[in-house]
N, CA, C and O atoms as a printed pandas DataFrame, in Angstrom:
     atom_number atom_name residue_name chain_id  residue_number  x_coord  y_coord  z_coord
0              1         N          MET        A               1    0.683   -1.077   -0.064
1              2        CA          MET        A               1    0.130   -0.039   -0.131
2              3         C          MET        A               1    1.091    1.296   -0.104
3              4         O          MET        A               1    0.804    2.333   -0.702
4              5         N          LYS        A               2    1.925    1.161    0.451
5              6        CA          LYS        A               2    2.723    2.070    0.948
6              7         C          LYS        A               2    3.441    2.761   -0.707
7              8         O          LYS        A               2    3.561    3.930   -1.074
8              9         N          TYR        A               3    3.808    1.446   -1.407
9             10        CA          TYR        A               3    4.544    1.748   -2.731
10            11         C          TYR        A               3    3.322    2.595   -3.516
11            12         O          TYR        A               3    3.607    3.543   -4.248
12            13         N          ARG        A               4    2.283    2.272   -3.351
13            14        CA          ARG        A               4    1.405    2.643   -4.516
14            15         C          ARG        A               4    1.024    4.243   -4.091
15            16         O          ARG        A               4    0.878    5.074   -4.987
16            17         N          LEU        A               5    0.878    4.606   -2.711
17            18        CA          LEU        A               5    1.035    5.947   -2.391
18            19         C          LEU        A               5    2.338    6.821   -2.566
19            20         O          LEU        A               5    2.333    8.040   -2.731
20            21         N          TYR        A               6    3.548    5.945   -2.498
21            22        CA          TYR        A               6    4.831    6.929   -2.879
22            23         C          TYR        A               6    4.658    6.863   -4.441
23            24         O          TYR        A               6    5.290    7.754   -5.008
24            25         N          LEU        A               7    4.049    6.137   -5.165
25            26        CA          LEU        A               7    3.750    6.319   -6.617
26            27         C          LEU        A               7    3.254    7.028   -7.098
27            28         O          LEU        A               7    3.570    7.456   -8.208
28            29         N          LEU        A               8    2.043    7.504   -6.248
29            30        CA          LEU        A               8    0.919    8.418   -6.733
30            31         C          LEU        A               8    1.567    9.784   -6.405
31            32         O          LEU        A               8    1.412   10.700   -7.212
32            33         N          ILE        A               9    2.321    9.992   -5.216
33            34        CA          ILE        A               9    2.803   11.320   -4.824
34            35         C          ILE        A               9    3.670   11.482   -5.770
35            36         O          ILE        A               9    3.700   12.584   -6.318
36            37         N          LEU        A              10    4.591   10.431   -6.204
37            38        CA          LEU        A              10    5.709   10.858   -7.384
38            39         C          LEU        A              10    5.055   11.409   -8.939
39            40         O          LEU        A              10    5.606   12.220   -9.683
40            41         N          PHE        A              11    4.078   10.897   -9.114
41            42        CA          PHE        A              11    3.189   11.033  -10.327
42            43         C          PHE        A              11    2.474   12.512  -10.282
43            44         O          PHE        A              11    2.302   13.181  -11.301
44            45         N          VAL        A              12    2.101   12.911   -9.038
45            46        CA          VAL        A              12    1.568   14.037   -9.087
46            47         C          VAL        A              12    2.662   15.083   -9.079
47            48         O          VAL        A              12    2.542   16.092   -9.774
48            49         N          PHE        A              13    3.876   14.849   -8.211
49            50        CA          PHE        A              13    4.867   15.579   -8.214
50            51         C          PHE        A              13    5.396   16.322   -9.649
51            52         O          PHE        A              13    5.636   17.502   -9.905
52            53         N          PHE        A              14    5.475   14.945  -10.555
53            54        CA          PHE        A              14    6.248   15.144  -11.789
54            55         C          PHE        A              14    4.998   15.396  -13.069
55            56         O          PHE        A              14    5.363   15.553  -14.234
56            57         N          MET        A              15    3.962   15.406  -12.804
57            58        CA          MET        A              15    3.034   15.463  -13.570
58            59         C          MET        A              15    2.902   16.800  -14.715
59            60         O          MET        A              15    2.160   16.699  -15.692
60            61         N          HIS        A              16    3.641   17.923  -14.477
61            62        CA          HIS        A              16    3.673   19.056  -15.120
62            63         C          HIS        A              16    4.717   18.623  -16.084
63            64         O          HIS        A              16    4.434   18.474  -17.273
64            65         N          ASP        A              17    5.946   18.408  -15.611
65            66        CA          ASP        A              17    7.174   17.847  -16.345
66            67         C          ASP        A              17    6.321   16.772  -17.559
67            68         O          ASP        A              17    6.496   16.847  -18.776
68            69         N          LEU        A              18    5.566   15.983  -16.989
69            70        CA          LEU        A              18    5.253   14.971  -18.218
70            71         C          LEU        A              18    4.437   15.292  -19.105
71            72         O          LEU        A              18    4.364   14.691  -20.176
72            73         N          PHE        A              19    3.531   16.523  -18.711
73            74        CA          PHE        A              19    2.566   17.151  -19.602
74            75         C          PHE        A              19    3.600   18.333  -20.486
75            76         O          PHE        A              19    3.399   18.610  -21.669
76            77         N          SER        A              20    4.296   18.711  -19.964
77            78        CA          SER        A              20    5.295   19.757  -20.815
78            79         C          SER        A              20    6.085   19.309  -21.978
79            80         O          SER        A              20    6.575   20.097  -22.787
80            81         N          GLN        A              21    6.217   17.818  -22.053
81            82        CA          GLN        A              21    7.225   17.317  -22.969
82            83         C          GLN        A              21    6.053   16.861  -24.280
83            84         O          GLN        A              21    6.484   16.653  -25.414
84            85         N          CYS        A              22    4.611   16.746  -23.973
85            86        CA          CYS        A              22    3.931   16.731  -25.030
86            87         C          CYS        A              22    3.725   17.908  -25.846
87            88         O          CYS        A              22    3.668   17.863  -27.074
88            89         N          THR        A              23    3.575   19.342  -24.908
89            90        CA          THR        A              23    3.250   20.262  -25.469
90            91         C          THR        A              23    4.536   20.625  -26.578
91            92         O          THR        A              23    4.403   21.262  -27.623
92            93         N          MET        A              24    6.090   19.902  -25.922
93            94        CA          MET        A              24    7.137   20.662  -26.869
94            95         C          MET        A              24    6.994   19.861  -28.146
95            96         O          MET        A              24    7.408   20.382  -29.182
96            97         N          CYS        A              25    6.339   18.395  -28.200
97            98        CA          CYS        A              25    6.351   17.691  -29.458
98            99         C          CYS        A              25    5.439   18.513  -30.385
99           100         O          CYS        A              25    5.602   18.951  -31.524
100          101         N          LYS        A              26    4.536   18.565  -29.602
101          102        CA          LYS        A              26    3.240   19.349  -30.727
102          103         C          LYS        A              26    3.864   20.642  -31.391
103          104         O          LYS        A              26    3.865   20.879  -32.599
104          105         N          ALA        A              27    4.366   21.392  -30.447
105          106        CA          ALA        A              27    5.115   22.790  -31.092
106          107         C          ALA        A              27    6.075   22.271  -32.314
107          108         O          ALA        A              27    5.962   22.416  -33.531
108          109         N          VAL        A              28    6.879   21.734  -31.667
109          110        CA          VAL        A              28    7.785   21.316  -32.880
110          111         C          VAL        A              28    7.246   20.382  -34.272
111          112         O          VAL        A              28    7.726   20.369  -35.406
112          113         N          ALA        A              29    6.226   19.723  -33.789
113          114        CA          ALA        A              29    5.521   19.029  -35.303
114          115         C          ALA        A              29    4.728   20.378  -35.748
115          116         O          ALA        A              29    5.190   20.942  -36.740
116          117         N          GLU        A              30    3.550   20.982  -35.108
117          118        CA          GLU        A              30    3.282   22.285  -35.730
118          119         C          GLU        A              30    4.151   23.173  -36.671
119          120         O          GLU        A              30    3.833   23.662  -37.755
120          121         N          GLU        A              31    5.099   23.244  -36.121
121          122        CA          GLU        A              31    6.304   24.294  -36.611
122          123         C          GLU        A              31    6.802   23.578  -37.986
123          124         O          GLU        A              31    6.663   24.278  -38.989
124          125         N          GLU        A              32    7.361   22.286  -38.178
125          126        CA          GLU        A              32    7.531   21.595  -38.992
126          127         C          GLU        A              32    6.424   21.249  -40.285
127          128         O          GLU        A              32    6.785   20.905  -41.410
128          129         N          VAL        A              33    5.492   21.365  -39.995
129          130        CA          VAL        A              33    4.387   21.291  -40.794
130          131         C          VAL        A              33    4.259   22.475  -41.820
131          132         O          VAL        A              33    4.189   22.379  -43.045
132          133         N          GLU        A              34    4.244   23.600  -41.060
133          134        CA          GLU        A              34    4.366   24.884  -41.743
134          135         C          GLU        A              34    5.506   25.193  -42.823
135          136         O          GLU        A              34    5.407   25.874  -43.844
136          137         N          GLU        A              35    6.576   24.530  -42.335
137          138        CA          GLU        A              35    7.679   24.900  -43.051
138          139         C          GLU        A              35    8.011   23.464  -44.203
139          140         O          GLU        A              35    8.375   23.840  -45.317
140          141         N          GLU        A              36    7.951   22.490  -44.086
141          142        CA          GLU        A              36    8.280   21.684  -45.119
142          143         C          GLU        A              36    7.526   20.273  -45.169
143          144         O          GLU        A              36    7.908   19.265  -45.764
144          145         N          GLY        A              37    6.233   20.454  -44.317
145          146        CA          GLY        A              37    5.599   18.942  -44.258
146          147         C          GLY        A              37    6.068   17.842  -42.799
147          148         O          GLY        A              37    7.047   17.954  -42.061
148          149         N          ALA        A              38    5.311   17.139  -42.780
149          150        CA          ALA        A              38    5.231   16.529  -41.419
150          151         C          ALA        A              38    6.291   15.121  -41.864
151          152         O          ALA        A              38    5.905   14.076  -41.341
152          153         N          SER        A              39    7.419   15.001  -42.659
153          154        CA          SER        A              39    7.926   14.023  -42.983
154          155         C          SER        A              39    8.645   13.571  -41.689
155          156         O          SER        A              39    8.349   12.545  -41.077
156          157         N          GLY        A              40    9.593   14.416  -41.345
157          158        CA          GLY        A              40   10.800   14.500  -40.561
158          159         C          GLY        A              40   10.091   13.918  -39.112
159          160         O          GLY        A              40   10.350   12.819  -38.621
160          161         N          ILE        A              41    9.198   14.856  -38.586
161          162        CA          ILE        A              41    8.409   14.259  -37.542
162          163         C          ILE        A              41    8.046   12.732  -37.328
163          164         O          ILE        A              41    8.381   11.930  -36.456
164          165         N          ASN        A              42    7.297   12.634  -38.364
165          166        CA          ASN        A              42    6.676   11.070  -38.544
166          167         C          ASN        A              42    7.886    9.987  -38.319
167          168         O          ASN        A              42    7.858    9.011  -37.569
168          169         N          ALA        A              43    8.945   10.413  -39.158
169          170        CA          ALA        A              43    9.882    9.439  -38.943
170          171         C          ALA        A              43   10.488    9.435  -37.777
171          172         O          ALA        A              43   10.456    8.328  -37.240
172          173         N          GLY        A              44   11.137   10.422  -37.064
173          174        CA          GLY        A              44   11.272   10.434  -35.690
174          175         C          GLY        A              44   10.329    9.593  -34.687
175          176         O          GLY        A              44   10.676    8.855  -33.765
176          177         N          ILE        A              45    9.136    9.896  -35.101
177          178        CA          ILE        A              45    7.903    9.063  -34.020
178          179         C          ILE        A              45    8.188    7.603  -34.584
179          180         O          ILE        A              45    8.582    6.697  -33.850
180          181         N          LEU        A              46    8.031    7.498  -35.516
181          182        CA          LEU        A              46    8.275    5.685  -36.164
182          183         C          LEU        A              46    9.714    5.119  -35.344
183          184         O          LEU        A              46    9.657    4.149  -34.589
184          185         N          TYR        A              47   10.919    5.823  -35.594
185          186        CA          TYR        A              47   12.231    5.612  -35.094
186          187         C          TYR        A              47   11.856    5.371  -33.549
187          188         O          TYR        A              47   12.026    4.231  -33.116
188          189         N          ILE        A              48   11.421    6.241  -32.795
189          190        CA          ILE        A              48   11.084    6.212  -31.152
190          191         C          ILE        A              48   10.241    4.814  -30.846
191          192         O          ILE        A              48   10.606    3.912  -30.092
192          193         N          MET        A              49    9.075    4.865  -31.589
193          194        CA          MET        A              49    8.423    3.609  -31.585
194          195         C          MET        A              49    9.132    2.101  -31.550
195          196         O          MET        A              49    9.018    1.229  -30.688
196          197         N          LEU        A              50    9.762    2.096  -32.559
197          198        CA          LEU        A              50   10.205    0.887  -33.146
198          199         C          LEU        A              50   11.192    0.437  -32.058
199          200         O          LEU        A              50   11.019   -0.768  -31.874
200          201         N          ILE        A              51   12.243    0.969  -31.196
201          202        CA          ILE        A              51   13.477    0.502  -30.631
202          203         C          ILE        A              51   12.627   -0.089  -29.789
203          204         O          ILE        A              51   12.301   -1.217  -30.159
204          205         N          PRO        A              52   12.049    0.353  -28.568
205          206        CA          PRO        A              52   11.521   -0.384  -27.506
206          207         C          PRO        A              52   10.820   -1.976  -28.081
207          208         O          PRO        A              52   11.246   -3.016  -27.579
208          209         N          TYR        A              53    9.921   -2.005  -28.971
209          210        CA          TYR        A              53    9.660   -3.196  -29.594
210          211         C          TYR        A              53   10.507   -4.044  -29.962
211          212         O          TYR        A              53   10.266   -5.214  -29.667
212          213         N          ILE        A              54   11.642   -3.762  -30.645
213          214        CA          ILE        A              54   12.575   -4.552  -30.999
214          215         C          ILE        A              54   13.420   -4.967  -29.595
215          216         O          ILE        A              54   13.992   -6.054  -29.507
216          217         N          ILE        A              55   13.426   -4.186  -28.749
217          218        CA          ILE        A              55   14.282   -4.786  -27.668
218          219         C          ILE        A              55   13.443   -5.558  -26.969
219          220         O          ILE        A              55   13.997   -6.589  -26.588
220          221         N          LEU        A              56   11.978   -5.428  -26.557
221          222        CA          LEU        A              56   11.061   -6.331  -26.080
222          223         C          LEU        A              56   11.312   -7.650  -26.798
223          224         O          LEU        A              56   11.701   -8.636  -26.172
224          225         N          PHE        A              57   11.129   -7.666  -27.889
225          226        CA          PHE        A              57   11.082   -9.035  -28.768
226          227         C          PHE        A              57   12.444   -9.731  -28.578
227          228         O          PHE        A              57   12.391  -10.953  -28.433
228          229         N          ILE        A              58   13.514   -9.214  -28.559
229          230        CA          ILE        A              58   15.031   -9.617  -28.222
230          231         C          ILE        A              58   14.912  -10.420  -26.928
231          232         O          ILE        A              58   15.287  -11.580  -26.761
232          233         N          VAL        A              59   14.356   -9.652  -26.085
233          234        CA          VAL        A              59   14.436  -10.106  -24.532
234          235         C          VAL        A              59   13.345  -11.408  -24.253
235          236         O          VAL        A              59   13.605  -12.351  -23.506
236          237         N          PHE        A              60   12.303  -11.274  -24.881
237          238        CA          PHE        A              60   11.340  -12.439  -24.616
238          239         C          PHE        A              60   10.867  -13.136  -26.225
239          240         O          PHE        A              60    9.747  -13.587  -26.469
240          241         N          ARG        A              61   12.021  -13.083  -27.191
241          242        CA          ARG        A              61   11.845  -13.902  -28.164
242          243         C          ARG        A              61   11.551  -15.196  -27.716
243          244         O          ARG        A              61   10.706  -15.634  -28.498
244          245         N          LYS        A              62   11.880  -16.265  -26.629
245          246        CA          LYS        A              62   11.687  -17.535  -26.463
246          247         C          LYS        A              62   10.427  -17.703  -26.160
247          248         O          LYS        A              62    9.715  -18.614  -26.583
248          249         N          LYS        A              63   10.036  -16.643  -25.255
249          250        CA          LYS        A              63    8.398  -16.772  -24.819
250          251         C          LYS        A              63    7.474  -16.320  -26.033
251          252         O          LYS        A              63    6.314  -16.730  -25.990
252          253         N          ILE        A              64    7.761  -15.708  -26.860
253          254        CA          ILE        A              64    6.901  -15.248  -28.157
254          255         C          ILE        A              64    6.772  -16.648  -29.002
255          256         O          ILE        A              64    5.729  -17.226  -29.309
256          257         N          VAL        A              65    8.027  -17.003  -29.271
257          258        CA          VAL        A              65    7.776  -18.220  -29.957
258          259         C          VAL        A              65    7.077  -19.353  -29.764
259          260         O          VAL        A              65    6.308  -19.932  -30.531
260          261         N          GLY        A              66    7.552  -19.727  -28.219
261          262        CA          GLY        A              66    6.683  -20.602  -27.616
262          263         C          GLY        A              66    5.375  -20.628  -27.606
263          264         O          GLY        A              66    4.689  -21.515  -28.114
264          265         N          PHE        A              67    4.941  -19.571  -26.978
265          266        CA          PHE        A              67    3.216  -19.136  -27.159
266          267         C          PHE        A              67    2.943  -19.045  -28.496
267          268         O          PHE        A              67    1.760  -19.357  -28.626
268          269         N          LEU        A              68    3.479  -18.750  -29.674
269          270        CA          LEU        A              68    2.911  -19.184  -30.980
270          271         C          LEU        A              68    2.683  -20.526  -31.218
271          272         O          LEU        A              68    1.617  -20.963  -31.652
272          273         N          LYS        A              69    3.781  -21.282  -30.909
273          274        CA          LYS        A              69    3.733  -22.807  -31.173
274          275         C          LYS        A              69    2.504  -23.622  -30.381
275          276         O          LYS        A              69    1.789  -24.546  -30.770
276          277         N          ASP        A              70    2.549  -22.964  -29.220
277          278        CA          ASP        A              70    1.245  -23.230  -28.385
278          279         C          ASP        A              70   -0.250  -22.774  -29.106
279          280         O          ASP        A              70   -1.131  -23.625  -29.233
280          281         N          LEU        A              71   -0.374  -21.931  -29.381
281          282        CA          LEU        A              71   -1.454  -21.587  -30.332
282          283         C          LEU        A              71   -1.587  -21.921  -31.445
283          284         O          LEU        A              71   -2.728  -21.903  -31.905
284          285         N          ARG        A              72   -0.429  -22.364  -32.317
285          286        CA          ARG        A              72   -0.777  -23.166  -33.841
286          287         C          ARG        A              72   -0.932  -24.443  -33.325
287          288         O          ARG        A              72   -1.424  -25.117  -34.230
288          289         N          LYS        A              73   -0.723  -25.293  -32.085
289          290        CA          LYS        A              73   -0.861  -26.580  -31.643
290          291         C          LYS        A              73   -2.556  -26.414  -31.102
291          292         O          LYS        A              73   -3.358  -27.333  -31.271
292          293         N          ALA        A              74   -2.865  -25.349  -30.564
293          294        CA          ALA        A              74   -4.244  -25.184  -29.897
294          295         C          ALA        A              74   -5.357  -25.199  -31.089
295          296         O          ALA        A              74   -6.475  -25.706  -31.007
296          297         N          THR        A              75   -4.768  -24.490  -32.277
297          298        CA          THR        A              75   -5.766  -24.318  -33.433
298          299         C          THR        A              75   -5.754  -25.334  -34.466
299          300         O          THR        A              75   -6.344  -25.321  -35.546
300          301         N          GLY        A              76   -5.043  -26.158  -34.004
301          302        CA          GLY        A              76   -5.066  -27.417  -35.049
302          303         C          GLY        A              76   -4.329  -26.966  -36.202
303          304         O          GLY        A              76   -4.492  -27.808  -37.086
304          305         N          SER        A              77   -3.643  -26.088  -36.573
305          306        CA          SER        A              77   -3.109  -25.781  -38.201
306          307         C          SER        A              77   -1.648  -26.032  -38.105
307          308         O          SER        A              77   -1.024  -25.762  -37.079
308          309         N          SER        A              78   -1.235  -26.417  -38.897
309          310        CA          SER        A              78    0.265  -26.950  -39.133
310          311         C          SER        A              78    0.921  -26.211  -40.388
311          312         O          SER        A              78    0.384  -26.168  -41.495
312          313         N          ARG        A              79    1.987  -25.714  -40.113
313          314        CA          ARG        A              79    2.748  -25.112  -41.489
314          315         C          ARG        A              79    3.659  -26.232  -42.053
315          316         O          ARG        A              79    4.295  -27.046  -41.383
316          317         N          THR        A              80    3.614  -26.133  -43.342
317          318        CA          THR        A              80    4.563  -27.218  -43.922
318          319         C          THR        A              80    5.588  -26.165  -45.107
319          320         O          THR        A              80    6.480  -26.682  -45.779
């Protein structure tokens, strides 16, 4: 219970900093769209989004492959 209370206090304390980052991204995106289009910001967002998924796949690849094998056995389909 204390852990949740501490987490809530930290979240409330740093909430302004968390929301300020969204404002900064929005300002950069709006400025870039006005100048040259949104291709640069979109590539940046995709790059930032892709890296955690690659890391998670590398870390949990054995579990993912095992899950897919179990799922394939449960559905009765087989690949040849």
